[in-house]
C-alpha positions in Angstrom: -6.5 -10.9 -18.5 -8.5 -7.9 -19.6 -6.8 -5.0 -21.3 -5.7 -2.5 -18.7 -7.6 0.7 -18.9 -4.8 2.7 -17.5 -1.0 2.3 -17.1 -0.2 0.6 -13.8 2.6 3.1 -13.0 1.7 6.5 -14.3 -2.1 6.2 -14.8 -2.2 7.3 -18.4 -5.3 5.9 -20.3 -4.3 3.0 -22.5 -7.5 1.0 -23.1 -8.4 2.9 -26.3 -5.0 2.0 -27.8 -5.2 -1.8 -27.4 -7.2 -2.6 -30.5 -5.2 -0.4 -33.0 -1.9 -1.8 -31.4 -3.1 -5.4 -31.6 -4.4 -5.2 -35.1 -1.3 -3.5 -36.5 1.1 -6.0 -34.8 -0.9 -9.0 -36.0 -0.7 -7.5 -39.5 3.1 -7.7 -39.2 4.2 -4.3 -38.2 7.0 -3.8 -35.7 5.6 -3.3 -32.2 8.0 -0.5 -31.3 7.1 1.5 -34.4 3.4 1.0 -33.8 3.8 2.4 -30.2 5.8 5.3 -31.6 3.0 6.0 -34.1 0.4 5.8 -31.3 2.5 8.3 -29.3 3.2 5.9 -26.4 6.6 7.2 -25.3 6.8 6.3 -21.6 8.5 3.1 -20.8 5.9 2.1 -18.3 3.1 2.5 -20.8 5.0 0.7 -23.5 5.6 -2.2 -21.1 2.0 -2.4 -20.2 0.9 -2.8 -23.8 3.8 -5.0 -24.9 3.5 -7.4 -22.0 -0.3 -7.8 -22.0 -1.5 -11.3 -22.7 -5.2 -11.9 -23.4 -6.2 -14.8 -21.2 -9.9 -14.0 -20.7 -11.1 -16.7 -23.2 -9.2 -19.4 -21.2 -10.5 -18.2 -17.8 -14.1 -17.6 -18.7 -15.2 -21.3 -18.6 -14.1 -21.5 -15.0 -16.3 -18.6 -13.9 -19.5 -20.1 -15.1 -21.7 -21.3 -12.3 -24.3 -23.9 -13.2 -27.2 -24.7 -10.8 
């Protein structure tokens, strides 16, 4: 839902890498090469960034409480 701040397995900070990773992949670069350039070498960290799906915009309407 929200970009993980840290890797779930090893605890390495990853939140600051999401925007550069996302923008470069959307521009057409290979995700593996982008992760290499960002020095993300551990499999667990690579998995965390590669598998993340942004669902926050779909979930937000259900959290609004109107009185």
